TIDO-920595 format. One record per residue (C-alpha): residue number from 0; residue in one letter; z, x, y. Coordinates in steps of 0.05 Angstrom, whole numbers, plus 5000, padded with zeros to 4 digits. Layout:
<pts>
<pt num="NUM" residuo="A" Z="Z" X="X" Y="Y"/>
...
</pts>
This chain:
<pts>
<pt num="0" residuo="X" Z="9213" X="5418" Y="4763"/>
<pt num="1" residuo="X" Z="9225" X="5364" Y="4708"/>
<pt num="2" residuo="X" Z="9296" X="5356" Y="4695"/>
<pt num="3" residuo="X" Z="9314" X="5305" Y="4636"/>
<pt num="4" residuo="X" Z="9384" X="5295" Y="4617"/>
<pt num="5" residuo="X" Z="9371" X="5223" Y="4588"/>
<pt num="6" residuo="X" Z="9308" X="5203" Y="4544"/>
<pt num="7" residuo="X" Z="9329" X="5128" Y="4542"/>
<pt num="8" residuo="X" Z="9319" X="5092" Y="4601"/>
<pt num="9" residuo="X" Z="9305" X="5024" Y="4571"/>
<pt num="10" residuo="X" Z="9260" X="5008" Y="4633"/>
<pt num="11" residuo="X" Z="9204" X="5001" Y="4585"/>
<pt num="12" residuo="X" Z="9236" X="4954" Y="4534"/>
<pt num="13" residuo="X" Z="9197" X="4897" Y="4569"/>
<pt num="14" residuo="X" Z="9127" X="4931" Y="4555"/>
<pt num="15" residuo="X" Z="9123" X="4975" Y="4625"/>
<pt num="16" residuo="X" Z="9121" X="5034" Y="4639"/>
<pt num="17" residuo="X" Z="9124" X="5071" Y="4713"/>
<pt num="18" residuo="X" Z="9072" X="5115" Y="4747"/>
<pt num="19" residuo="X" Z="9084" X="5168" Y="4788"/>
<pt num="20" residuo="X" Z="9085" X="5131" Y="4851"/>
<pt num="21" residuo="X" Z="9147" X="5089" Y="4825"/>
<pt num="22" residuo="X" Z="9098" X="5027" Y="4813"/>
<pt num="23" residuo="X" Z="9097" X="4999" Y="4736"/>
<pt num="24" residuo="X" Z="9038" X="4976" Y="4692"/>
<pt num="25" residuo="X" Z="9035" X="4947" Y="4633"/>
<pt num="26" residuo="X" Z="9039" X="4991" Y="4565"/>
<pt num="27" residuo="X" Z="8979" X="4962" Y="4536"/>
<pt num="28" residuo="X" Z="8928" X="4981" Y="4606"/>
<pt num="29" residuo="X" Z="8876" X="5023" Y="4593"/>
<pt num="30" residuo="X" Z="8903" X="5078" Y="4641"/>
<pt num="31" residuo="X" Z="8960" X="5085" Y="4586"/>
<pt num="32" residuo="X" Z="8911" X="5087" Y="4535"/>
<pt num="33" residuo="X" Z="8880" X="5155" Y="4569"/>
<pt num="34" residuo="X" Z="8944" X="5178" Y="4579"/>
<pt num="35" residuo="X" Z="8969" X="5166" Y="4503"/>
<pt num="36" residuo="X" Z="8899" X="5196" Y="4481"/>
<pt num="37" residuo="X" Z="8907" X="5262" Y="4519"/>
<pt num="38" residuo="X" Z="8976" X="5271" Y="4498"/>
<pt num="39" residuo="X" Z="8956" X="5258" Y="4427"/>
<pt num="40" residuo="X" Z="8895" X="5313" Y="4441"/>
<pt num="41" residuo="X" Z="8956" X="5359" Y="4464"/>
<pt num="42" residuo="X" Z="8989" X="5342" Y="4403"/>
<pt num="43" residuo="X" Z="8925" X="5366" Y="4359"/>
<pt num="44" residuo="X" Z="8921" X="5428" Y="4403"/>
<pt num="45" residuo="X" Z="8985" X="5456" Y="4381"/>
<pt num="46" residuo="X" Z="8974" X="5439" Y="4316"/>
<pt num="47" residuo="X" Z="8919" X="5482" Y="4318"/>
<pt num="48" residuo="X" Z="8951" X="5532" Y="4356"/>
<pt num="49" residuo="X" Z="9007" X="5535" Y="4301"/>
<pt num="50" residuo="X" Z="8957" X="5561" Y="4249"/>
<pt num="51" residuo="X" Z="8929" X="5618" Y="4297"/>
<pt num="52" residuo="X" Z="8968" X="5683" Y="4312"/>
<pt num="53" residuo="X" Z="9007" X="5671" Y="4370"/>
<pt num="54" residuo="X" Z="8983" X="5741" Y="4398"/>
<pt num="55" residuo="X" Z="8911" X="5722" Y="4395"/>
<pt num="56" residuo="X" Z="8867" X="5707" Y="4458"/>
<pt num="57" residuo="X" Z="8855" X="5633" Y="4418"/>
<pt num="58" residuo="X" Z="8922" X="5618" Y="4421"/>
<pt num="59" residuo="X" Z="8930" X="5652" Y="4494"/>
<pt num="60" residuo="X" Z="8870" X="5602" Y="4511"/>
<pt num="61" residuo="X" Z="8907" X="5532" Y="4477"/>
<pt num="62" residuo="X" Z="8973" X="5554" Y="4513"/>
<pt num="63" residuo="X" Z="8932" X="5547" Y="4582"/>
<pt num="64" residuo="X" Z="8896" X="5482" Y="4552"/>
<pt num="65" residuo="X" Z="8966" X="5448" Y="4536"/>
<pt num="66" residuo="X" Z="8996" X="5457" Y="4603"/>
<pt num="67" residuo="X" Z="8933" X="5436" Y="4627"/>
<pt num="68" residuo="X" Z="8934" X="5374" Y="4591"/>
<pt num="69" residuo="X" Z="9002" X="5352" Y="4618"/>
<pt num="70" residuo="X" Z="8977" X="5369" Y="4685"/>
<pt num="71" residuo="X" Z="8916" X="5314" Y="4671"/>
<pt num="72" residuo="X" Z="8970" X="5260" Y="4648"/>
<pt num="73" residuo="X" Z="9005" X="5271" Y="4709"/>
<pt num="74" residuo="X" Z="8944" X="5271" Y="4750"/>
<pt num="75" residuo="X" Z="8924" X="5207" Y="4711"/>
<pt num="76" residuo="X" Z="8991" X="5176" Y="4714"/>
<pt num="77" residuo="X" Z="8986" X="5190" Y="4807"/>
<pt num="78" residuo="X" Z="8951" X="5138" Y="4844"/>
<pt num="79" residuo="X" Z="8916" X="5167" Y="4900"/>
<pt num="80" residuo="X" Z="8952" X="5183" Y="4956"/>
<pt num="81" residuo="X" Z="8928" X="5145" Y="5018"/>
<pt num="82" residuo="X" Z="8915" X="5208" Y="5065"/>
<pt num="83" residuo="X" Z="8898" X="5263" Y="5007"/>
<pt num="84" residuo="X" Z="8856" X="5213" Y="4968"/>
<pt num="85" residuo="X" Z="8856" X="5261" Y="4895"/>
<pt num="86" residuo="X" Z="8877" X="5326" Y="4931"/>
<pt num="87" residuo="X" Z="8930" X="5368" Y="4908"/>
<pt num="88" residuo="X" Z="8984" X="5371" Y="4945"/>
<pt num="89" residuo="X" Z="9072" X="5370" Y="4930"/>
<pt num="90" residuo="X" Z="9080" X="5311" Y="4909"/>
<pt num="91" residuo="X" Z="9012" X="5307" Y="4861"/>
<pt num="92" residuo="X" Z="8995" X="5339" Y="4809"/>
<pt num="93" residuo="X" Z="8922" X="5347" Y="4800"/>
<pt num="94" residuo="X" Z="8867" X="5373" Y="4761"/>
<pt num="95" residuo="X" Z="8823" X="5421" Y="4811"/>
<pt num="96" residuo="X" Z="8752" X="5456" Y="4796"/>
<pt num="97" residuo="X" Z="8787" X="5525" Y="4783"/>
<pt num="98" residuo="X" Z="8815" X="5494" Y="4719"/>
<pt num="99" residuo="X" Z="8738" X="5473" Y="4691"/>
<pt num="100" residuo="X" Z="8712" X="5534" Y="4716"/>
<pt num="101" residuo="X" Z="8755" X="5574" Y="4669"/>
<pt num="102" residuo="X" Z="8736" X="5532" Y="4614"/>
<pt num="103" residuo="X" Z="8665" X="5542" Y="4625"/>
<pt num="104" residuo="X" Z="8674" X="5617" Y="4623"/>
<pt num="105" residuo="X" Z="8709" X="5614" Y="4563"/>
<pt num="106" residuo="X" Z="8652" X="5573" Y="4534"/>
<pt num="107" residuo="X" Z="8602" X="5623" Y="4561"/>
<pt num="108" residuo="X" Z="8637" X="5678" Y="4535"/>
<pt num="109" residuo="X" Z="8654" X="5652" Y="4465"/>
<pt num="110" residuo="X" Z="8577" X="5624" Y="4469"/>
<pt num="111" residuo="X" Z="8549" X="5688" Y="4474"/>
<pt num="112" residuo="X" Z="8568" X="5717" Y="4402"/>
<pt num="113" residuo="X" Z="8545" X="5655" Y="4363"/>
<pt num="114" residuo="X" Z="8488" X="5636" Y="4332"/>
<pt num="115" residuo="X" Z="8442" X="5580" Y="4362"/>
<pt num="116" residuo="X" Z="8457" X="5514" Y="4322"/>
<pt num="117" residuo="X" Z="8409" X="5495" Y="4271"/>
<pt num="118" residuo="X" Z="8449" X="5439" Y="4250"/>
<pt num="119" residuo="X" Z="8503" X="5388" Y="4262"/>
<pt num="120" residuo="X" Z="8573" X="5419" Y="4245"/>
<pt num="121" residuo="X" Z="8620" X="5383" Y="4186"/>
<pt num="122" residuo="X" Z="8692" X="5384" Y="4220"/>
<pt num="123" residuo="X" Z="8721" X="5441" Y="4181"/>
<pt num="124" residuo="X" Z="8726" X="5518" Y="4152"/>
<pt num="125" residuo="X" Z="8790" X="5552" Y="4173"/>
<pt num="126" residuo="X" Z="8858" X="5517" Y="4176"/>
<pt num="127" residuo="X" Z="8860" X="5522" Y="4251"/>
<pt num="128" residuo="X" Z="8785" X="5502" Y="4262"/>
<pt num="129" residuo="X" Z="8787" X="5439" Y="4227"/>
<pt num="130" residuo="X" Z="8849" X="5424" Y="4270"/>
<pt num="131" residuo="X" Z="8806" X="5442" Y="4331"/>
<pt num="132" residuo="X" Z="8761" X="5390" Y="4311"/>
<pt num="133" residuo="X" Z="8814" X="5331" Y="4301"/>
<pt num="134" residuo="X" Z="8840" X="5348" Y="4375"/>
<pt num="135" residuo="X" Z="8755" X="5354" Y="4397"/>
<pt num="136" residuo="X" Z="8750" X="5282" Y="4368"/>
<pt num="137" residuo="X" Z="8819" X="5251" Y="4404"/>
<pt num="138" residuo="X" Z="8795" X="5289" Y="4473"/>
<pt num="139" residuo="X" Z="8728" X="5251" Y="4463"/>
<pt num="140" residuo="X" Z="8770" X="5191" Y="4460"/>
<pt num="141" residuo="X" Z="8816" X="5195" Y="4511"/>
<pt num="142" residuo="X" Z="8753" X="5212" Y="4553"/>
<pt num="143" residuo="X" Z="8726" X="5142" Y="4529"/>
<pt num="144" residuo="X" Z="8789" X="5121" Y="4552"/>
<pt num="145" residuo="X" Z="8795" X="5152" Y="4623"/>
<pt num="146" residuo="X" Z="8725" X="5125" Y="4637"/>
<pt num="147" residuo="X" Z="8745" X="5051" Y="4618"/>
<pt num="148" residuo="X" Z="8813" X="5068" Y="4663"/>
<pt num="149" residuo="X" Z="8768" X="5085" Y="4722"/>
<pt num="150" residuo="X" Z="8725" X="5017" Y="4711"/>
<pt num="151" residuo="X" Z="8798" X="4987" Y="4727"/>
<pt num="152" residuo="X" Z="8824" X="5038" Y="4784"/>
<pt num="153" residuo="X" Z="8811" X="5090" Y="4822"/>
<pt num="154" residuo="X" Z="8821" X="5157" Y="4779"/>
<pt num="155" residuo="X" Z="8805" X="5233" Y="4799"/>
<pt num="156" residuo="X" Z="8732" X="5254" Y="4780"/>
<pt num="157" residuo="X" Z="8753" X="5320" Y="4761"/>
<pt num="158" residuo="X" Z="8802" X="5287" Y="4708"/>
<pt num="159" residuo="X" Z="8740" X="5273" Y="4680"/>
<pt num="160" residuo="X" Z="8694" X="5331" Y="4678"/>
<pt num="161" residuo="X" Z="8757" X="5368" Y="4657"/>
<pt num="162" residuo="X" Z="8770" X="5316" Y="4583"/>
<pt num="163" residuo="X" Z="8682" X="5331" Y="4580"/>
<pt num="164" residuo="X" Z="8697" X="5404" Y="4587"/>
<pt num="165" residuo="X" Z="8750" X="5405" Y="4539"/>
<pt num="166" residuo="X" Z="8718" X="5373" Y="4486"/>
<pt num="167" residuo="X" Z="8659" X="5432" Y="4494"/>
<pt num="168" residuo="X" Z="8709" X="5479" Y="4496"/>
<pt num="169" residuo="X" Z="8741" X="5462" Y="4436"/>
<pt num="170" residuo="X" Z="8676" X="5452" Y="4393"/>
<pt num="171" residuo="X" Z="8659" X="5520" Y="4412"/>
<pt num="172" residuo="X" Z="8727" X="5550" Y="4402"/>
<pt num="173" residuo="X" Z="8713" X="5521" Y="4324"/>
<pt num="174" residuo="X" Z="8660" X="5553" Y="4323"/>
<pt num="175" residuo="X" Z="8678" X="5618" Y="4343"/>
<pt num="176" residuo="X" Z="8748" X="5614" Y="4297"/>
<pt num="177" residuo="X" Z="8694" X="5602" Y="4234"/>
<pt num="178" residuo="X" Z="8648" X="5645" Y="4255"/>
<pt num="179" residuo="X" Z="8700" X="5696" Y="4234"/>
<pt num="180" residuo="X" Z="8711" X="5667" Y="4164"/>
<pt num="181" residuo="X" Z="8644" X="5650" Y="4141"/>
<pt num="182" residuo="X" Z="8613" X="5612" Y="4199"/>
<pt num="183" residuo="X" Z="8602" X="5538" Y="4206"/>
<pt num="184" residuo="X" Z="8593" X="5490" Y="4162"/>
<pt num="185" residuo="X" Z="8527" X="5456" Y="4166"/>
<pt num="186" residuo="X" Z="8509" X="5381" Y="4157"/>
<pt num="187" residuo="X" Z="8459" X="5376" Y="4107"/>
<pt num="188" residuo="X" Z="8423" X="5306" Y="4123"/>
<pt num="189" residuo="X" Z="8411" X="5262" Y="4059"/>
<pt num="190" residuo="X" Z="8436" X="5324" Y="4017"/>
<pt num="191" residuo="X" Z="8475" X="5264" Y="3968"/>
<pt num="192" residuo="X" Z="8411" X="5222" Y="3962"/>
</pts>
């Protein structure tokens, strides 16, 4: 368990931050951009969850996702183990295939009840869906940042898969939520010409 008694440490005052293994990197490093974007996506997911009934299945999905986004941040901030690579172990929290599979199962379950897309969807609809569209966009940014970080250092490939699948999940969840409130808001190409 994490125990934080003191919030400030002053160790980052020089523009570096610590990774899980104790090494330090610049706060401006692409890896830290990815970790920051994951944190921002998590905040947007939390804001979306606040617009839902806390007892709903959708809120439960978002709660699991928020916990997994913390797992993902820890995964990104943990260099590969010299013996285990990116395999999970006592000293490394890693994204695992089951987390991605669960996202896919939830996507498939929600998508079964939705009409096929006839157009691109404008971000909006219910308050929860609009917030989830922001979470989805930030998740896509986090994925791009993680790909950029992966060009500089080894990252768990499942972390990238998780981000890709999560943005799909959030998209389908917005459609699922909006389906109960009048449906998607469709893009009308050239409608204002």
